[in-house]
All heavy atoms as an XYZ file, in Angstrom:
886
protein
N     -18.162     -6.528     -3.685
C     -17.052     -6.992     -4.497
C     -16.397     -8.170     -3.769
O     -16.173     -8.118     -2.563
C     -16.044     -5.862     -4.700
C     -14.782     -6.287     -5.427
S     -13.622     -4.933     -5.703
C     -14.540     -3.971     -6.893
N     -16.082     -9.202     -4.527
C     -15.490    -10.398     -3.929
C     -14.049    -10.129     -3.476
O     -13.378     -9.220     -3.980
C     -15.496    -11.546     -4.931
O     -14.542    -11.318     -5.952
N     -13.602    -10.960     -2.563
C     -12.219    -10.880     -2.091
C     -11.257    -11.084     -3.262
O     -10.272    -10.363     -3.396
C     -11.981    -11.956     -1.017
C     -10.576    -11.997     -0.467
C     -10.301    -10.949      0.579
O     -11.215    -10.371      1.144
N      -9.042    -10.697      0.837
N     -11.568    -12.057     -4.115
C     -10.687    -12.351     -5.253
C     -10.582    -11.160     -6.199
O      -9.488    -10.830     -6.669
C     -11.192    -13.586     -5.999
N     -11.698    -10.505     -6.481
C     -11.675     -9.335     -7.383
C     -10.883     -8.201     -6.758
O     -10.097     -7.522     -7.429
C     -13.100     -8.875     -7.721
C     -13.167     -7.627     -8.564
C     -12.595     -7.843     -9.950
N     -12.736     -6.622    -10.742
C     -11.771     -6.137    -11.515
N     -10.626     -6.767    -11.648
N     -11.970     -5.030    -12.183
N     -11.070     -7.976     -5.459
C     -10.331     -6.916     -4.776
C      -8.835     -7.201     -4.823
O      -8.036     -6.310     -5.108
C     -10.819     -6.777     -3.331
C     -10.294     -5.559     -2.646
C     -10.961     -4.355     -2.740
C      -9.122     -5.608     -1.903
C     -10.472     -3.208     -2.116
C      -8.629     -4.477     -1.272
C      -9.298     -3.282     -1.375
N      -8.441     -8.439     -4.560
C      -7.025     -8.807     -4.617
C      -6.470     -8.612     -6.028
O      -5.319     -8.206     -6.191
C      -6.838    -10.251     -4.151
C      -7.045    -10.403     -2.660
C      -6.982    -11.838     -2.166
O      -6.772    -12.764     -2.991
O      -7.141    -12.039     -0.954
N      -7.292     -8.883     -7.029
C      -6.878     -8.645     -8.414
C      -6.608     -7.160     -8.656
O      -5.638     -6.793     -9.331
C      -7.978     -9.142     -9.356
C      -7.671     -9.017    -10.818
C      -8.822     -9.539    -11.674
O      -9.371    -10.615    -11.370
O      -9.176     -8.833    -12.646
N      -7.435     -6.287     -8.086
C      -7.234     -4.846     -8.238
C      -5.947     -4.396     -7.556
O      -5.238     -3.523     -8.072
C      -8.434     -4.071     -7.693
C      -9.754     -4.281     -8.424
C     -10.863     -3.466     -7.758
C      -9.632     -3.937     -9.903
N      -5.635     -4.979     -6.411
C      -4.383     -4.658     -5.728
C      -3.207     -5.106     -6.593
O      -2.229     -4.365     -6.769
C      -4.327     -5.289     -4.317
C      -2.945     -5.135     -3.702
C      -5.385     -4.661     -3.417
N      -3.308     -6.290     -7.158
C      -2.252     -6.790     -8.050
C      -2.101     -5.877     -9.271
O      -0.974     -5.562     -9.684
C      -2.589     -8.217     -8.492
O      -1.611     -8.712     -9.368
N      -3.233     -5.438     -9.833
C      -3.187     -4.516    -10.974
C      -2.500     -3.204    -10.595
O      -1.729     -2.643    -11.381
C      -4.593     -4.218    -11.495
C      -5.256     -5.419    -12.159
O      -4.568     -6.423    -12.434
O      -6.491     -5.349    -12.371
N      -2.772     -2.717     -9.389
C      -2.138     -1.477     -8.924
C      -0.632     -1.673     -8.801
O       0.154     -0.797     -9.194
C      -2.739     -1.035     -7.591
N      -0.219     -2.808     -8.282
C       1.217     -3.090     -8.161
C       1.882     -3.174     -9.530
O       3.042     -2.786     -9.685
C       1.446     -4.376     -7.372
C       1.151     -4.270     -5.875
C       1.098     -5.654     -5.238
C       2.173     -3.393     -5.189
N       1.138     -3.654    -10.521
C       1.677     -3.721    -11.882
C       1.924     -2.330    -12.468
O       2.674     -2.194    -13.428
C       0.730     -4.487    -12.807
C       0.732     -5.982    -12.530
O       1.663     -6.481    -11.861
O      -0.228     -6.659    -12.981
N       1.297     -1.306    -11.893
C       1.465      0.058    -12.389
C       2.650      0.788    -11.752
O       2.948      1.922    -12.126
C       0.179      0.853    -12.175
C      -0.967      0.337    -13.029
C      -2.185      1.207    -12.922
O      -2.089      2.428    -13.051
N      -3.331      0.601    -12.687
N       3.306      0.143    -10.806
C       4.494      0.748    -10.200
C       5.566      0.848    -11.281
O       5.856     -0.138    -11.953
C       5.002     -0.099     -9.011
C       6.309      0.451     -8.468
C       3.939     -0.173     -7.917
N       6.134      2.041    -11.477
C       7.195      2.179    -12.490
C       8.321      1.165    -12.250
O       8.674      0.862    -11.104
C       7.689      3.611    -12.295
C       6.518      4.329    -11.691
C       5.847      3.312    -10.810
N       8.876      0.659    -13.341
C       9.871     -0.420    -13.281
C      11.044     -0.093    -12.366
O      11.508     -0.955    -11.617
C      10.365     -0.750    -14.684
N      11.519      1.152    -12.415
C      12.679      1.496    -11.581
C      12.343      1.434    -10.089
O      13.191      1.110     -9.266
C      13.267      2.858    -11.955
C      12.326      4.022    -11.790
C      11.464      4.337    -13.016
O      11.350      3.509    -13.926
O      10.888      5.432    -13.040
N      11.084      1.724     -9.739
C      10.675      1.629     -8.338
C      10.410      0.172     -7.955
O      10.779     -0.259     -6.868
C       9.447      2.490     -8.058
C       9.744      3.952     -8.077
C       9.390      4.726     -9.168
C      10.403      4.555     -7.025
C       9.681      6.080     -9.199
C      10.701      5.911     -7.041
C      10.334      6.672     -8.136
N       9.785     -0.571     -8.849
C       9.530     -1.984     -8.576
C      10.842     -2.727     -8.340
O      10.941     -3.558     -7.437
C       8.748     -2.606     -9.726
N      11.858     -2.401     -9.122
C      13.158     -3.046     -8.974
C      13.819     -2.673     -7.651
O      14.607     -3.454     -7.103
C      14.068     -2.670    -10.142
N      13.497     -1.495     -7.126
C      14.114     -1.022     -5.885
C      13.386     -1.509     -4.632
O      13.917     -1.394     -3.533
C      14.184      0.508     -5.884
N      12.181     -2.045     -4.795
C      11.449     -2.556     -3.632
C      12.246     -3.702     -3.032
O      12.751     -4.561     -3.749
C      10.045     -3.002     -4.037
C       9.146     -1.849     -4.421
S       7.570     -2.336     -5.149
C       6.915     -3.462     -3.963
N      12.371     -3.687     -1.705
C      13.218     -4.679     -1.059
C      12.577     -5.182      0.225
O      12.246     -4.389      1.113
C      14.588     -4.067     -0.754
C      15.533     -5.058     -0.119
O      15.625     -6.197     -0.612
O      16.169     -4.688      0.882
N      12.398     -6.496      0.306
C      11.938     -7.152      1.521
C      10.606     -6.570      2.007
O      10.454     -6.183      3.162
C      13.006     -7.070      2.624
C      12.835     -8.145      3.668
O      12.382     -9.240      3.376
N      13.208     -7.833      4.901
N       9.636     -6.539      1.095
C       8.309     -6.019      1.423
C       7.254     -6.913      0.786
O       7.441     -7.415     -0.319
C       8.146     -4.542      0.965
C       8.264     -4.398     -0.525
C       6.842     -3.964      1.478
N       6.178     -7.134      1.510
C       5.060     -7.927      1.015
C       3.794     -7.078      1.134
O       3.649     -6.290      2.074
C       4.927     -9.256      1.797
C       4.636     -9.018      3.263
C       3.881    -10.146      1.179
N       2.895     -7.220      0.160
C       1.629     -6.492      0.169
C       0.515     -7.495      0.439
O       0.393     -8.509     -0.254
C       1.398     -5.764     -1.170
C       0.053     -5.044     -1.160
C       2.532     -4.786     -1.450
N      -0.278     -7.205      1.465
C      -1.354     -8.089      1.894
C      -2.692     -7.373      1.831
O      -2.768     -6.169      2.079
C      -1.122     -8.543      3.341
C       0.219     -9.201      3.650
C       0.391     -9.348      5.151
C       0.300    -10.547      2.959
N      -3.738     -8.116      1.524
C      -5.099     -7.592      1.609
C      -5.703     -8.137      2.894
O      -5.666     -9.338      3.152
C      -5.942     -8.025      0.387
C      -7.406     -7.637      0.591
C      -5.398     -7.411     -0.890
N      -6.229     -7.225      3.700
C      -6.898     -7.597      4.941
C      -8.266     -6.923      4.955
O      -8.492     -5.943      4.253
C      -6.076     -7.154      6.147
C      -4.695     -7.794      6.187
C      -3.869     -7.318      7.368
O      -4.412     -7.230      8.490
O      -2.687     -7.017      7.157
N      -9.185     -7.453      5.762
C     -10.525     -6.871      5.803
C     -10.502     -5.453      6.369
O     -11.080     -4.539      5.791
C     -11.478     -7.742      6.613
C     -11.897     -8.985      5.846
O     -11.858     -8.974      4.599
O     -12.265     -9.982      6.490
N      -9.858     -5.266      7.523
C      -9.764     -3.939      8.146
C      -8.711     -4.002      9.246
O      -8.270     -5.074      9.639
C     -11.116     -3.471      8.713
C     -11.670     -4.380      9.777
C     -11.387     -4.163     11.118
C     -12.475     -5.467      9.434
C     -11.881     -5.006     12.094
C     -12.974     -6.322     10.412
C     -12.682     -6.087     11.742
N      -8.328     -2.836      9.733
C      -7.370     -2.729     10.831
C      -8.173     -2.636     12.126
O      -8.974     -1.712     12.290
C      -6.500     -1.484     10.636
C      -5.477     -1.308     11.718
O      -5.802     -1.180     12.892
N      -4.225     -1.293     11.315
N      -7.950     -3.573     13.032
C      -8.725     -3.596     14.279
C      -8.509     -2.356     15.128
O      -9.421     -1.891     15.805
C      -8.407     -4.854     15.078
C      -8.952     -6.111     14.424
C      -8.746     -7.347     15.276
O      -8.479     -7.216     16.496
O      -8.869     -8.448     14.711
N      -7.299     -1.808     15.128
C      -6.994     -0.639     15.956
C      -7.511      0.660     15.358
O      -7.780      1.612     16.085
C      -5.492     -0.551     16.193
C      -4.952     -1.709     17.006
C      -3.438     -1.694     17.118
O      -2.805     -0.693     16.728
O      -2.892     -2.704     17.595
N      -7.589      0.714     14.045
C      -8.069      1.911     13.346
C      -8.917      1.444     12.158
O      -8.437      1.402     11.027
C      -6.897      2.766     12.889
N     -10.168      1.052     12.408
C     -10.969      0.388     11.375
C     -11.300      1.239     10.144
O     -11.749      0.689      9.140
C     -12.242     -0.026     12.108
C     -12.238      0.675     13.407
C     -10.853      1.130     13.689
N     -11.060      2.539     10.187
C     -11.391      3.393      9.044
C     -10.222      3.653      8.104
O     -10.419      4.237      7.040
C     -11.945      4.738      9.533
C     -13.284      4.573     10.241
O     -14.018      3.629      9.900
O     -13.585      5.380     11.127
N      -9.002      3.241      8.472
C      -7.875      3.522      7.585
C      -7.907      2.578      6.388
O      -8.428      1.467      6.453
C      -6.510      3.458      8.316
C      -6.204      2.061      8.830
C      -6.464      4.486      9.431
C      -4.789      1.918      9.371
N      -7.362      3.054      5.274
C      -7.417      2.308      4.016
C      -6.201      1.418      3.808
O      -6.278      0.421      3.086
C      -7.558      3.283      2.848
C      -8.708      4.284      2.952
C      -8.745      5.164      1.713
C     -10.030      3.591      3.190
N      -5.075      1.793      4.403
C      -3.853      1.019      4.249
C      -2.872      1.392      5.339
O      -3.041      2.405      6.023
N      -1.840      0.547      5.495
C      -0.843      0.812      6.522
C       0.475      0.153      6.140
O       0.497     -1.003      5.699
C      -1.310      0.265      7.879
C      -0.443      0.577      9.087
C      -0.379      2.076      9.347
C      -0.973     -0.150     10.305
N       1.546      0.906      6.306
C       2.896      0.385      6.091
C       3.482      0.015      7.441
O       3.499      0.824      8.363
C       3.767      1.438      5.404
C       5.223      1.050      5.297
C       5.621      0.030      4.449
C       6.195      1.689      6.056
C       6.959     -0.344      4.354
C       7.527      1.328      5.963
C       7.896      0.307      5.110
O       9.216     -0.065      5.017
N       3.927     -1.226      7.573
C       4.576     -1.716      8.782
C       6.007     -2.057      8.405
O       6.225     -2.990      7.638
C       3.945     -3.011      9.290
C       2.459     -3.039      9.336
N       1.757     -2.786     10.473
C       1.547     -3.314      8.383
C       0.471     -2.907     10.217
N       0.320     -3.225      8.962
N       6.979     -1.322      8.893
C       8.345     -1.696      8.578
C       9.328     -0.558      8.736
O       9.035      0.459      9.360
N      10.479     -0.761      8.132
C      11.556      0.224      8.158
C      11.775      0.694      6.727
O      12.133     -0.106      5.849
C      12.851     -0.379      8.736
C      12.599     -0.872     10.172
C      13.993      0.633      8.693
C      13.729     -1.690     10.754
N      11.532      1.972      6.495
C      11.663      2.531      5.143
C      13.068      2.309      4.604
O      14.048      2.258      5.364
C      11.344      4.026      5.166
N      13.154      2.194      3.296
C      14.455      1.987      2.657
C      15.457      3.062      3.050
O      16.642      2.777      3.207
C      14.293      1.957      1.136
C      13.505      0.781      0.562
C      13.346      0.940     -0.942
C      14.169     -0.542      0.900
N      14.989      4.281      3.228
C      15.870      5.400      3.568
C      16.387      5.331      5.006
O      17.315      6.055      5.355
C      15.142      6.742      3.364
O      13.928      6.713      4.131
C      14.834      6.977      1.897
N      15.798      4.483      5.832
C      16.194      4.383      7.233
C      16.947      3.095      7.547
O      17.368      2.882      8.692
C      14.957      4.484      8.124
C      14.261      5.826      8.006
C      12.982      5.897      8.826
O      12.750      5.006      9.674
O      12.214      6.832      8.607
N      17.113      2.233      6.569
C      17.792      0.959      6.812
C      19.301      1.161      6.897
O      19.874      1.926      6.144
C      17.452     -0.036      5.705
C      15.995     -0.424      5.732
C      15.663     -1.410      4.652
N      14.239     -1.666      4.629
C      13.650     -2.474      3.767
N      14.368     -3.125      2.855
N      12.346     -2.641      3.812
N      19.878      0.441      7.827
C      21.332      0.472      7.998
C      21.879     -0.926      7.748
O      21.140     -1.856      7.437
C      21.697      0.922      9.428
O      21.278     -0.100     10.340
C      21.060      2.259      9.787
N      23.165     -1.098      7.962
C      23.783     -2.412      7.783
C      23.255     -3.424      8.801
O      23.411     -4.627      8.620
C      25.301     -2.300      7.889
O      25.657     -1.791      9.154
N      22.587     -2.981      9.837
C      22.029     -3.871     10.847
C      20.657     -4.410     10.450
O      20.048     -5.162     11.199
C      21.913     -3.167     12.193
C      23.217     -2.667     12.720
N      24.429     -3.238     12.431
C      23.498     -1.626     13.534
C      25.398     -2.581     13.044
N      24.858     -1.594     13.717
N      20.176     -4.018      9.286
C      18.826     -4.414      8.853
C      18.745     -5.882      8.450
O      17.688     -6.476      8.515
C      18.376     -3.529      7.677
C      17.021     -3.906      7.145
C      15.861     -3.530      7.817
C      16.884     -4.675      5.992
C      14.614     -3.892      7.351
C      15.639     -5.044      5.516
C      14.512     -4.651      6.197
O      13.273     -5.016      5.739
N      19.806     -6.511      8.058
C      19.774     -7.867      7.502
C      19.127     -8.866      8.461
O      19.190     -8.734      9.676
C      21.183     -8.329      7.143
O      21.958     -8.445      8.311
N      18.462     -9.860      7.868
C      17.863    -10.924      8.642
C      16.511    -10.602      9.245
O      15.983    -11.397     10.021
N      15.927     -9.474      8.900
C      14.628     -9.111      9.464
C      13.495     -9.669      8.605
O      13.672     -9.966      7.426
C      14.467     -7.580      9.575
O      14.516     -7.026      8.265
C      15.544     -6.973     10.427
N      12.350     -9.812      9.227
C      11.168    -10.235      8.484
C      10.797     -9.156      7.467
O      11.115     -7.974      7.664
C      10.006    -10.468      9.442
C      10.156    -11.649     10.396
C       9.016    -11.667     11.405
C      10.224    -12.956      9.633
N      10.098     -9.533      6.416
C       9.715     -8.531      5.416
C       8.822     -7.441      6.008
O       8.008     -7.692      6.903
C       8.941     -9.339      4.377
C       9.344    -10.749      4.578
C       9.692    -10.883      6.035
N       8.988     -6.228      5.487
C       8.046     -5.162      5.789
C       6.699     -5.589      5.218
O       6.635     -6.392      4.282
C       8.474     -3.857      5.120
C       9.759     -3.295      5.710
O      10.334     -3.892      6.628
O      10.178     -2.233      5.223
N       5.613     -5.034      5.772
C       4.269     -5.366      5.298
C       3.525     -4.103      4.910
O       3.572     -3.103      5.626
C       3.472     -6.074      6.391
C       3.937     -7.447      6.727
C       3.033     -8.166      7.738
N       2.138     -7.331      8.521
C       2.381     -6.887      9.746
N       3.516     -7.150     10.332
N       1.487     -6.170     10.392
N       2.851     -4.199      3.807
C       1.885     -3.177      3.425
C       0.525     -3.857      3.477
O       0.296     -4.852      2.782
C       2.159     -2.616      2.021
C       3.470     -1.823      2.033
C       0.983     -1.763      1.547
C       3.904     -1.325      0.678
N      -0.346     -3.342      4.317
C      -1.701     -3.872      4.429
C      -2.649     -2.943      3.684
O      -2.628     -1.728      3.907
C      -2.123     -3.960      5.897
O      -1.280     -4.843      6.600
N      -3.450     -3.511      2.807
C      -4.499     -2.779      2.102
C      -5.810     -3.304      2.670
O      -6.079     -4.511      2.637
C      -4.416     -3.006      0.573
C      -3.027     -2.651      0.037
C      -5.522     -2.216     -0.133
C      -2.595     -1.219      0.228
N      -6.624     -2.400      3.200
C      -7.828     -2.790      3.925
C      -9.065     -2.703      3.034
O      -9.496     -1.624      2.633
C      -7.982     -1.937      5.180
C      -6.824     -2.125      6.123
C      -5.960     -1.076      6.412
C      -6.566     -3.365      6.690
C      -4.882     -1.258      7.265
C      -5.482     -3.555      7.542
C      -4.654     -2.499      7.822
O      -3.582     -2.681      8.660
N      -9.606     -3.866      2.753
C     -10.698     -4.028      1.795
C     -11.992     -3.337      2.235
O     -12.575     -2.577      1.473
C     -10.929     -5.531      1.592
C     -12.006     -5.882      0.633
C     -12.073     -7.420      0.460
N     -13.247     -7.788     -0.270
C     -14.387     -8.153      0.289
N     -14.494     -8.219      1.604
N     -15.426     -8.456     -0.456
N     -12.473     -3.598      3.427
C     -13.783     -3.089      3.840
C     -13.859     -1.561      3.867
O     -14.826     -0.994      3.353
C     -14.199     -3.708      5.173
C     -14.537     -5.188      5.021
C     -14.944     -5.850      6.319
O     -15.220     -5.147      7.327
O     -14.995     -7.097      6.341
N     -12.884     -0.850      4.448
C     -12.988      0.617      4.426
C     -12.943      1.194      3.010
O     -13.617      2.186      2.734
C     -11.785      1.088      5.246
C     -11.306     -0.082      5.996
C     -11.757     -1.289      5.253
N     -12.172      0.567      2.131
C     -12.126      1.059      0.749
C     -13.477      0.835      0.088
O     -14.026      1.743     -0.563
C     -10.977      0.400     -0.043
C      -9.631      0.923      0.473
C     -11.136      0.669     -1.539
C      -8.406      0.269     -0.156
N     -14.060     -0.342      0.271
C     -15.368     -0.604     -0.332
C     -16.441      0.303      0.259
O     -17.338      0.756     -0.461
C     -15.747     -2.079     -0.154
C     -14.873     -3.085     -0.909
C     -15.328     -4.504     -0.618
C     -14.866     -2.795     -2.400
N     -16.352      0.590      1.557
C     -17.325      1.488      2.194
C     -17.230      2.906      1.641
O     -18.233      3.617      1.556
C     -17.123      1.523      3.712
C     -17.564      0.241      4.400
O     -18.275     -0.574      3.770
O     -17.175      0.044      5.567
N     -16.031      3.309      1.258
C     -15.788      4.669      0.761
C     -16.257      4.851     -0.682
O     -16.613      5.956     -1.076
C     -14.284      4.965      0.857
C     -13.785      6.315      0.420
C     -14.275      7.389      1.388
C     -12.271      6.312      0.354
N     -16.283      3.776     -1.444
C     -16.498      3.868     -2.887
C     -17.916      3.472     -3.286
O     -18.520      2.590     -2.677
C     -15.500      2.965     -3.603
S     -13.787      3.435     -3.296
N     -18.404      4.124     -4.352
C     -19.744      3.837     -4.859
C     -19.740      2.871     -6.038
O     -20.695      2.128     -6.236
C     -20.442      5.137     -5.292
C     -20.694      6.060     -4.121
O     -21.035      5.568     -3.022
O     -20.550      7.290     -4.296
N     -18.690      2.907     -6.847
C     -18.640      2.089     -8.049
C     -17.334      1.305     -8.101
O     -16.383      1.625     -7.373
C     -18.727      2.957     -9.321
O     -17.533      3.754     -9.411
C     -19.961      3.863     -9.298
N     -17.272      0.334     -8.994
C     -16.030     -0.410     -9.154
C     -14.913      0.495     -9.648
O     -13.762      0.349     -9.239
C     -16.209     -1.595    -10.110
C     -14.930     -2.414    -10.205
C     -15.107     -3.774    -10.820
O     -16.115     -4.443    -10.540
O     -14.203     -4.176    -11.569
N     -15.244      1.448    -10.506
C     -14.223      2.403    -10.960
C     -13.653      3.190     -9.789
O     -12.448      3.465     -9.751
C     -14.796      3.362    -12.005
C     -15.029      2.696    -13.357
O     -14.463      1.609    -13.609
O     -15.776      3.276    -14.170
N     -14.514      3.562     -8.847
C     -14.032      4.247     -7.640
C     -13.079      3.356     -6.850
O     -12.061      3.821     -6.339
C     -15.204      4.646     -6.727
C     -16.103      5.709     -7.309
O     -15.709      6.396     -8.277
O     -17.247      5.844     -6.797
N     -13.413      2.076     -6.755
C     -12.568      1.134     -6.019
C     -11.216      1.014     -6.709
O     -10.169      1.043     -6.052
C     -13.248     -0.246     -5.877
C     -12.303     -1.245     -5.208
C     -14.550     -0.144     -5.100
N     -11.221      0.891     -8.034
C      -9.964      0.789     -8.789
C      -9.074      1.981     -8.483
O      -7.887      1.839     -8.196
C     -10.247      0.687    -10.307
C      -8.971      0.852    -11.112
C     -10.931     -0.631    -10.637
N      -9.652      3.191     -8.525
C      -8.880      4.413     -8.274
C      -8.372      4.459     -6.833
O      -7.209      4.785     -6.591
C      -9.733      5.643     -8.575
C      -9.005      6.942     -8.357
C      -9.849      8.167     -8.678
O     -10.977      8.031     -9.185
O      -9.363      9.278     -8.413
N      -9.225      4.129     -5.874
C      -8.824      4.215     -4.464
C      -7.776      3.160     -4.119
O      -6.850      3.428     -3.340
C     -10.035      4.087     -3.542
C      -9.740      4.476     -2.119
C      -9.185      5.888     -2.002
O      -9.826      6.831     -2.483
O      -8.094      6.045     -1.406
N      -7.889      1.979     -4.694
C      -6.880      0.947     -4.469
C      -5.539      1.425     -5.005
O      -4.501      1.297     -4.330
C      -7.298     -0.398     -5.103
C      -6.115     -1.350     -5.202
C      -8.424     -1.039     -4.301
N      -5.523      1.985     -6.204
C      -4.273      2.490     -6.781
C      -3.659      3.563     -5.889
O      -2.464      3.509     -5.574
C      -4.507      3.038     -8.183
C      -3.278      3.651     -8.865
C      -2.185      2.610     -9.065
C      -3.685      4.286    -10.193
N      -4.465      4.514     -5.460
C      -3.963      5.591     -4.595
C      -3.417      5.020     -3.289
O      -2.327      5.391     -2.837
C      -5.075      6.631     -4.322
C      -5.375      7.418     -5.598
C      -4.684      7.568     -3.179
C      -6.627      8.273     -5.514
N      -4.139      4.092     -2.696
C      -3.726      3.526     -1.411
C      -2.448      2.709     -1.551
O      -1.525      2.834     -0.730
C      -4.858      2.672     -0.810
O      -6.045      3.483     -0.683
C      -4.473      2.126      0.553
N      -2.368      1.889     -2.587
C      -1.151      1.096     -2.807
C       0.043      2.022     -3.014
O       1.101      1.839     -2.409
C      -1.336      0.129     -4.000
C       0.002     -0.446     -4.456
C      -2.309     -0.989     -3.626
N      -0.098      3.032     -3.865
C       1.018      3.948     -4.134
C       1.400      4.730     -2.879
O       2.588      4.972     -2.619
C       0.680      4.902     -5.279
C       0.493      4.216     -6.602
S       1.949      3.293     -7.122
C       1.373      2.620     -8.665
N       0.408      5.118     -2.097
C       0.667      5.849     -0.849
C       1.520      4.995      0.096
O       2.543      5.461      0.618
C      -0.663      6.220     -0.187
C      -0.522      6.978      1.075
N      -0.610      8.353      1.133
C      -0.291      6.570      2.348
C      -0.430      8.750      2.381
N      -0.245      7.681      3.140
N       1.112      3.758      0.307
C       1.846      2.896      1.239
C       3.223      2.515      0.692
O       4.192      2.439      1.449
C       1.024      1.661      1.592
C      -0.325      1.972      2.245
C      -0.271      2.917      3.430
O       0.756      2.952      4.145
O      -1.264      3.632      3.664
N       3.327      2.317     -0.616
C       4.648      2.082     -1.213
C       5.541      3.304     -1.038
O       6.747      3.166     -0.843
C       4.523      1.746     -2.696
C       4.110      0.320     -3.025
C       3.907      0.165     -4.524
C       5.115     -0.684     -2.511
N       4.942      4.482     -1.101
C       5.711      5.704     -0.849
C       6.360      5.675      0.523
O       7.524      6.070      0.679
N       5.632      5.190      1.514
C       6.216      5.071      2.856
C       7.381      4.077      2.859
O       8.375      4.293      3.551
C       5.163      4.642      3.876
C       4.161      5.704      4.175
N       4.503      7.008      4.472
C       2.797      5.659      4.228
C       3.409      7.711      4.700
N       2.358      6.917      4.551
N       7.269      3.014      2.088
C       8.379      2.044      1.978
C       9.637      2.740      1.451
O      10.746      2.415      1.852
C       7.958      0.895      1.052
C       9.035     -0.106      0.776
N       9.553     -0.930      1.754
C       9.701     -0.416     -0.359
C      10.485     -1.709      1.218
N      10.597     -1.415     -0.055
N       9.434      3.720      0.563
C      10.566      4.461      0.003
C      10.953      5.673      0.848
O      11.822      6.446      0.464
C      10.262      4.891     -1.432
C      10.316      3.750     -2.405
C       9.154      3.155     -2.862
C      11.526      3.251     -2.843
C       9.195      2.085     -3.748
C      11.589      2.184     -3.725
C      10.420      1.598     -4.178
N      10.297      5.840      1.996
C      10.681      6.904      2.914
C      10.007      8.241      2.669
O      10.454      9.263      3.189
N       8.934      8.255      1.912
C       8.223      9.499      1.615
C       7.153      9.720      2.680
O       6.363      8.814      2.968
C       7.600      9.455      0.210
C       8.673      9.152     -0.840
C       6.882     10.759     -0.104
C       8.122      8.861     -2.219
N       7.106     10.921      3.247
C       6.137     11.190      4.308
C       4.765     11.564      3.732
O       4.612     11.813      2.544
C       6.647     12.256      5.280
C       6.800     13.631      4.666
O       6.227     13.920      3.602
O       7.517     14.453      5.273
N       3.759     11.604      4.618
C       2.383     11.875      4.198
C       2.235     13.202      3.468
O       1.529     13.284      2.459
C       1.435     11.852      5.400
C       1.059     10.450      5.836
O       1.015      9.547      4.970
O       0.802     10.251      7.036
N       2.879     14.233      3.964
C       2.757     15.556      3.344
C       3.202     15.515      1.882
O       2.512     16.011      0.991
C       3.579     16.588      4.124
C       3.445     17.995      3.569
C       4.238     19.008      4.377
O       4.508     18.781      5.568
O       4.589     20.049      3.781
N       4.349     14.920      1.636
C       4.869     14.847      0.265
C       3.994     13.938     -0.605
O       3.753     14.254     -1.771
C       6.322     14.351      0.273
C       6.942     14.288     -1.101
C       7.096     15.676     -1.723
N       7.710     15.552     -3.029
C       7.309     16.209     -4.113
N       6.345     17.097     -4.032
N       7.903     16.011     -5.256
N       3.483     12.852     -0.042
C       2.594     11.972     -0.805
C       1.331     12.716     -1.234
O       0.862     12.547     -2.354
C       2.247     10.727     -0.003
C       3.382      9.715      0.132
C       3.087      8.698      1.226
C       3.651      9.031     -1.194
N       0.804     13.552     -0.353
C      -0.363     14.349     -0.712
C      -0.017     15.330     -1.834
O      -0.804     15.520     -2.766
C      -0.921     15.087      0.515
C      -1.689     14.192      1.423
N      -3.020     13.934      1.255
C      -1.296     13.469      2.501
C      -3.431     13.100      2.201
N      -2.394     12.805      2.964
N       1.141     15.945     -1.739
C       1.588     16.872     -2.805
C       1.698     16.164     -4.152
O       1.412     16.743     -5.190
C       2.952     17.487     -2.459
C       2.924     18.464     -1.306
C       4.322     18.858     -0.863
O       5.324     18.426     -1.473
O       4.437     19.625      0.127
N       2.104     14.901     -4.122
C       2.282     14.125     -5.345
C       0.970     13.529     -5.868
O       0.939     12.913     -6.927
C       3.284     12.976     -5.098
C       4.710     13.408     -4.803
C       5.535     12.227     -4.321
C       5.336     14.046     -6.047
N      -0.110     13.715     -5.111
C      -1.425     13.188     -5.531
C      -1.710     11.790     -5.061
O      -2.670     11.162     -5.488
N      -0.891     11.276     -4.169
C      -1.089      9.934     -3.640
C      -1.556      9.987     -2.188
O      -1.197      9.166     -1.378
C       0.197      9.105     -3.753
C       0.672      8.940     -5.142
C       1.836      9.413     -5.660
C       0.018      8.274     -6.223
N       1.923      9.080     -6.998
C       0.812      8.383     -7.362
C      -1.216      7.604     -6.333
C       0.454      7.835     -8.599
C      -1.571      7.069     -7.568
C      -0.741      7.182     -8.665
N      -2.365     10.994     -1.859
C      -2.831     11.177     -0.496
C      -4.085     10.501     -0.239
O      -4.577      9.892      0.526
């Protein structure tokens, strides 16, 4: 799958974020990267300070980053439909961390 097509799937997943959550997203950027050098098998990673942990001292910081890792997702999936589903799950999982939701609760919600 091309880089452009994968990025399109990530964009499509972001379009599925409910409006009330999309409106609440603050100072966060979503990036597509090939893989994480420190943990090459992970599918995504949230780098930042969750909305629930921000204080009045948060102002002026660089945007939080959500990295979606293309190669591990493609390695995990057999079909394009599988990629679409895994990208959606990964994007929602990492956005959950932006909103302060831990891994256990994300798994309970089906975004594990």
